[in-house]
N, C-alpha and C positions, 0 to 999 in steps of 0.2 A: 552460700556464699563457697566458692570452687578458691582452689590453693593461689591466685593471680590475685597481686591488687590494681587496680583501675585508677590510673592517672591521665586524668585533663590535665590538656593542654593549651592555654588560652594566649594569644600572642594575634596584636591584626598583620605582622608579617608573615606571610608565608613558608618562606626561607627559613625565620627563627624555628615557629613550629617543627618543619624537617629539620632540624639542627638537633634540638632538642631530642625529638626521636630517636635519629640516630644514635643520641648516646644513651637512649632509656630502654633501647628495642633489646631484644629476646623473646627469652621463656617466659623472664619475671615479673612478668608488667603487660593489664593490658591498657594498652593508651589510647585516649581518643581526644581530638579536635576543635576547636573554635577560635575564630578567627574576627570574634568583636565578643560585648557585652550581653547584648540577648540570645544568641546564639551560646557563651557558654552557660546563664542560669538552663536553657532547654536541657542541654546536654547532659546538667548535675540533676537535676528532676529528673531527668530517665537511667544516669549511671549509678547515682549514689556511687562518687568515687572514693577509693583512700585518701587519695591527695589531688586539690587543683593548684598547681604550676602559672600560674594568675603575671601575666605583662600589667604594668601600671599604665603608662603614656598609651592609650590606644584610645582612636578617634569616637564622638559622643561619648558612647556609657565606657567612663575609663573604668582602669580595676578598681579604685576606691570604690566607686559606688556599685560595684562587680561583688564586689567584697560584701561593706554593706548589705547587700541583700541579702545573699547566700545568710552570712548573719543572722537574718532576722527572718528567715524559714525554718519551721520548728525542724523536719527533714535532716535538711543540711547544714544547722547553723555547728553541729561538730567537727565536720569536716576540717582537715591539714589545709590551711592555707598560705602556697607560702608566694611571694611577691618575687617575682623578676623585674629587676628595672637600673637603668642605668645612673638616677638619681643618688648623689652621695651625699646629700647635705642632711642634716639633723632632721628637718619641720617635715621632711618627707617620712624617715622612719618613723616620728611619731603621729602625721597622719595615716601611714598604714596599719600601728596599730589602734589608733581609731578607731581605724575600720573593721578591725578584728582579723587582721592578720597575724599568724604564727611565727615567721621568718620569713627571713629573706636572702636574695640568691642577686649578686652584683654582674651585671655585664660590665667586662665580657668575662664570661665565669670560667671557675677551673672544672671541669670536666670529673676528673672525679672530689672534688668536694662537689661537685652536683648529683654524682651517681651516690656516691655515700649519705648525703640530707638527705635521699628521698629514700635509701635502703631503711631510713634509723627510722624518718616518722610513717613511712609503710608500714614498717612492722609492730612501732608503734599505735599506732590508728590501727592494726587488725586486732591486736592487744583489745582497748579500746574496745572496740566491738563484738568481741567473745565475749568480754566482763557484764557490758549494756546487754547481748543476749541469755545470759545465765542469768540476772539477776531477773529478767524476765521469763525465763522458766522457772527460775525458785518462787518468780511469786504464783507462777499458776497453780505448783507441785504445791505451792501449801494452799492456796483455794481448794485444792484437789478431794473429791472427798473417800477413792482411792489411796489404799499407803503406799509406797514407793520407796524401796529401800534400793542401797548400791554397795555389792560387794566386794571386796577383792579378791587377789587368788586364794586366799586361805578363808574363805566364807564368812570372815568379816564385814562388821557392819562398814562402813566410811561415809557413806549419807543416809538419811531416816528422814523423811519430812514429817509434817505431824500430825497427818493421819496414820500413818508407820509407828512411829515414839506412842501413840493413845493404843495400838492393837497389840504393841508387843510391852509396854511401861516401860518403853526405855528412858533415860536420862535427855535431858535437854541441849548441853555441850560434850565432850569427850566422845567424841564416838571415833575420830580419827583416829583414838589411841590405841586400833586393833586391836581392843580389850573386850569388842562384845560379838560373839562370833550369833548370827543367822539362828541354826536350828539350838542351838543352847538356848540362848534368844526366848524361841520360839513355843521351845520346850517346858519350859516354866509352867505354864499352860494351857497347852492345845499337846490335844492328841492330832496324830499325825495319818490322813486316812486319805485313801485304801491304802493298804500297809504296805501294797504291790506295787499302786506307783514310784511310791517314795524312797522305795528300795534303793534306784541310781540315782538320786539326788545324788550330785548340783545334773547328771546330767538328764536328761530331757526325756521322759517313759515312758514307755515301750505303747508304740500306736494315738501317743498322743490324750497316753488319759489327763485326766483333769486331778490337781493333787488337792486338798482340801487341811486346813487348820482348825481342828472344831474341839473349842471348849467345852467343854461338857455339863450338863444341867447340874442344879444345885437348888437349894430353899429358896433365897433372893433369886434365882434368876433363869431364863431359858437357858436353852444351847444356846454358843455364836457363834457362824460358819467364816469364814472366813477362805474365796476360793483363791490359791496364790500360782500365779503367772511366769514363767519366763517369758524378761523380752529382749528379741533379737534387734543383738548390739550393730551398730556401724561400723564400718570399717576405721581404724584407727582409732578406737574407743578407750579413754585411759583409766576404765572400768571394768572389772573381770563379766558381770554376771547384777543385771539389772532387776529385781522381782515386782510384782505388782499384786499387792493383796486390797482384795475384791468384799465388802463385804455382800454377802449373800444370802444372811438369813429370813431376811421375811420370804425369799423366794423358795427358801427347801419349807420354812413351819407351811407353806400354802399349798405348798405342794402334798409335803404329811397329813395333813389336816385336810384335803382334798381323799386321800388313801385310805384315810384311816377312820371316814367318813363311808364311802362308799363298800365299806369292808363288812362295817358290821351295819349297817345297813344291810346289805346281801345273806350276809351268815346268823343276823340274829334273828328277823324280821319276815326271812323265806317258807319259815318252816307256819309260823301262827297263820299267817297271809294264807299260806295253803291251804290250814284244816279249816277256818276257817268259810273260805269260798267256798269247798266244798261241800261244806255245812251247807250253807246258805244257798248253796246252789241244789243241793237234796231237796232243804226243802221247799222250792220254788217252784219246782218240776213236779213232785209228788209230795204237797202239802195233803191236797184232798185223797190221797191213796193212803199215808200213813196214816196208825194211828195214835191215838193220844200221850201213849207212853212212847210211842218209839221216836215222835216229834219232838217231846220233850228232850229224850234221849240226845235227838242232833239238836236242837235247839242250847242246849246245852253246850256242847262242842266246841258251839260258834261260842258261845257269852263265855268261854275259858281260854280258847283262842284271842280274843277280842280284850279280854283282859289281859293275858302274857304280852298280848301284843304293846297296851299300852303300856305296861308295866318296863317290854324291851324298848318302846321310846323314852319313857322319861330316864332311861337305862345312857340311851343313848346321849341323849341333850344335859343330863349331869355332865358327864363323861365330856363333852367338845367344848363343856364350859370349866371342867379341872383344867388347871394352872399349867400340867405338864406332864411330866411321863414319871418322875421322881418325887411323887408327895412324901414327905416323913409321914412313918407308920400308916403307912399305902404303899407296899411295896407286897408283889404277893410271897406265901408262902411257901417254900421250896415243897410242905408237905403237902399242899392242896391239887401238886404240877398233875401228878398222875390220875387224880379225876379228871383234872382237864383234859388235856392229854386225848381219854379214850373218850370221854363225852365227846370228842372233837372227833376223829377217828374213826366211829358209829356212826355218829350221820353222815361221815363221808365215804365209810361203806367198805374202811380199810380193815379188811381181816385179818391180817398178820400183823402183829404189835408188842415186843418187849419192850421193856422199861424196866431200868438196873441202876442201881445210887442212889435212888431222890430216898430212898426208907432212911440211910446215915444222915442223910442233913437237917431232919429234923424243921423248926419253923426259923427257919434261914428265911429271911426276906428278900430278895432281889428290889435292885434300885427301881425296878418297873414293876407299873401295878401291875393287877390281876388283867382291868383291861387291855394295855397293853401287850402284854405275854400272850393274850386268847387268839387276837388279833397277826398276833407272828404266829406263832403254832397256827393257825388257822392257813396262812398262805405257805408254810414249806409244806404241814402235812399235804395241805390242797395241791400242792405243784408233787409232789411226790404220786399223787394220783393220776394228775395229772398226762407229767412227762412218763410215765410209765408203758414198756408196749403196749401191755396186755391190762393196763387199767387196774391191776390190781400188785400192790408192792406189799414189800416185807417194811414194815419199819423198826428199826431201834433209835429207841432213847435213852441215851446214857448222861447220869448229870451225876460231880461230883465237885467239891472244896478243893482251890487249888490252892499252892503253900502262899502263895498273892492277898491269902484270903477270899479272891472271887469263885463265880463258880463259876463251872463251865458246865454248857448241854450240849451235847453229841447228838445230831439226829440227823442216820441213813438210812439210805434207799437201795437199793437194785434194781435200778430201771435202766436208766443210759451214763454213760459218759460224756463227760461235753470235752469240748476243740478247747485247748490252752489260748484262746480266742475268749472263745465267750466266759471262762473262768478266769478272766484279767475283766472280763466286762460285765459280770452278775453282779458286784456289789456297789457298781457309781451311782452316785445320784444324778437323777434327771436331770438336774438342772449345767445346762451350757450358753453362756453368754451371750453367742450369737443364735441361737438358737432355741432355747427356752424349753420347754419338757418334752420330752418326744413322749414318756409314759408307758417304755416300754423296750427290753431289750431285749434284741435280737436272740430269737435260739430258747430263751428263757420265759418264765412265767412272771406274769405284770405282778408290782410292788414288792420281790425281790428285793432294787433299788430303794424302796422305801421300808423295809427290816432295817436295811446300816445305818438306814440317817436311823429311826429308834435306838439302835442299839450303840450308834459311837455318839450319839447326844447325849447322854446316863454314862459316857465316859469306858464302855467295852467297844467289845473286837468283833470280826466277822473275818469266818473262810469258808471258802469253799472248796473242795478238794473231789478226786475223781475216788471210790475205793481200790487201793493197791488190791490187785489182780482178781480182781472180781469186776460187776456190771453193777453201777449204780457213783452216790454219789455221799459225803457227807459237809453234808452244813454242821459247821465250831463255832457258838455264844460263845462270848465271854463275856461275863455281867455283873459288874461291881454287885455285891449286898451291902445290904442300907444300916448306916450307923449313924445313931444320933451326931454325936461331938465330929463325925468327919463331914457332914452333909455342914456344918457350921462354915467350913475354910474349903478353900479349893486346893485337890489334889494334885501333888507333884507327880507330871506327866512323862512317860519315857515313851521313844522310837519304841511302836512293836517289835518285839524281838522274833527267836525262830517259833516258826509252825510245832505246833507239842503233837508227839507221838499219832501213830495210826491203833488206836484201842482199837478202835471198829473194823479193821481191816478180819 
């Protein structure tokens, strides 16, 4: 709909059409003309005018018949019709009203009166059409699977469709009173991730980074993910900001499970498979030359490797059937973290490793299961080795209990520094609505983004930054501890605060 109203002028006399057109000419109206009834119906169907000025006395199909046909058309039934007539008797007026006319202008007409009536009618009709369009839009939004919010300049919610109300637990009315702030309402339930992308809110993040609202996993529910998108507004929009909330939980869980399965398969199964295959190959090639006791020894190694493989497969299947990463009573004891780190570092042949702070945490349990922590450590330590220029990183791990009751785990190495772009992109989940999962962050190891989804999913936070004044990076994980009472209710969430101090510098 452009800024001009369309007026269809219908009269069998050309001079009358031109006269009316002259009175209404200018930049305000688009004028269409018809000299008979059938032409008027065709022009009306093609242009859907904002007003029809219709002469009554026309040969063939008169104005009454044209009016009746217009009122019988589903598309044109609501178009205002003003009849132009020289008839002044009461019967003619009643007949015109019965045919569906909205108003009358009498010949000879006053030009000021004509322009005033046309102006008022077209303005009211445009309002009516805008309301009709708004009703259609509201219906579409009410049926939408995505949540939609409209915000004013102060970030207050002035409109929310039913899905958005559900996501943010908003009331059914009183949204237009300026009471509800989008950020404050989302904060009651969700974490804002990645934290770097939200620091510029409500402005768009640098590099068009995706923003997410994450409701952490609880005893009764898996993590819930909403992707937050600022929609571009057309010029002249009467709201400051429109936000779309899209549920991407299924996509995030799918990619996380694929990554988790691949990691466990690779890390758990490669050692027993290698031992078993080497033993079987030795027996197959040299069975006739091996003495019985040596054959028994090799067969025993193969059998033990097979049993370990069977046990690992059962562990993986059990893990994949588990409800999530934050099962009550199943969190990793911090006292077991050191042994887990040393085991992984040994397999990866990381010779220089220092661990501190863990002994002070006792039997504090993380809200992450041992399997989840092991998968995360594999990813981070493997990256430290993979991206070290010589493949021989010096790794430092420091764990401590924070004032907030969470556990901080810092993993630092002496490998490469990263560019600002890499630091921003490192924790981004792979999911993008238009591209799907890429499976890789340029310049980083596979799976770093999935580490973030696991930690965010239990209400934790992640940060990656360069070591000050030296080569290498520090991975900072802030993980909630397991608390049975807290597990029964959802914790109040806050926007990420300032980064922690550089203890590992």
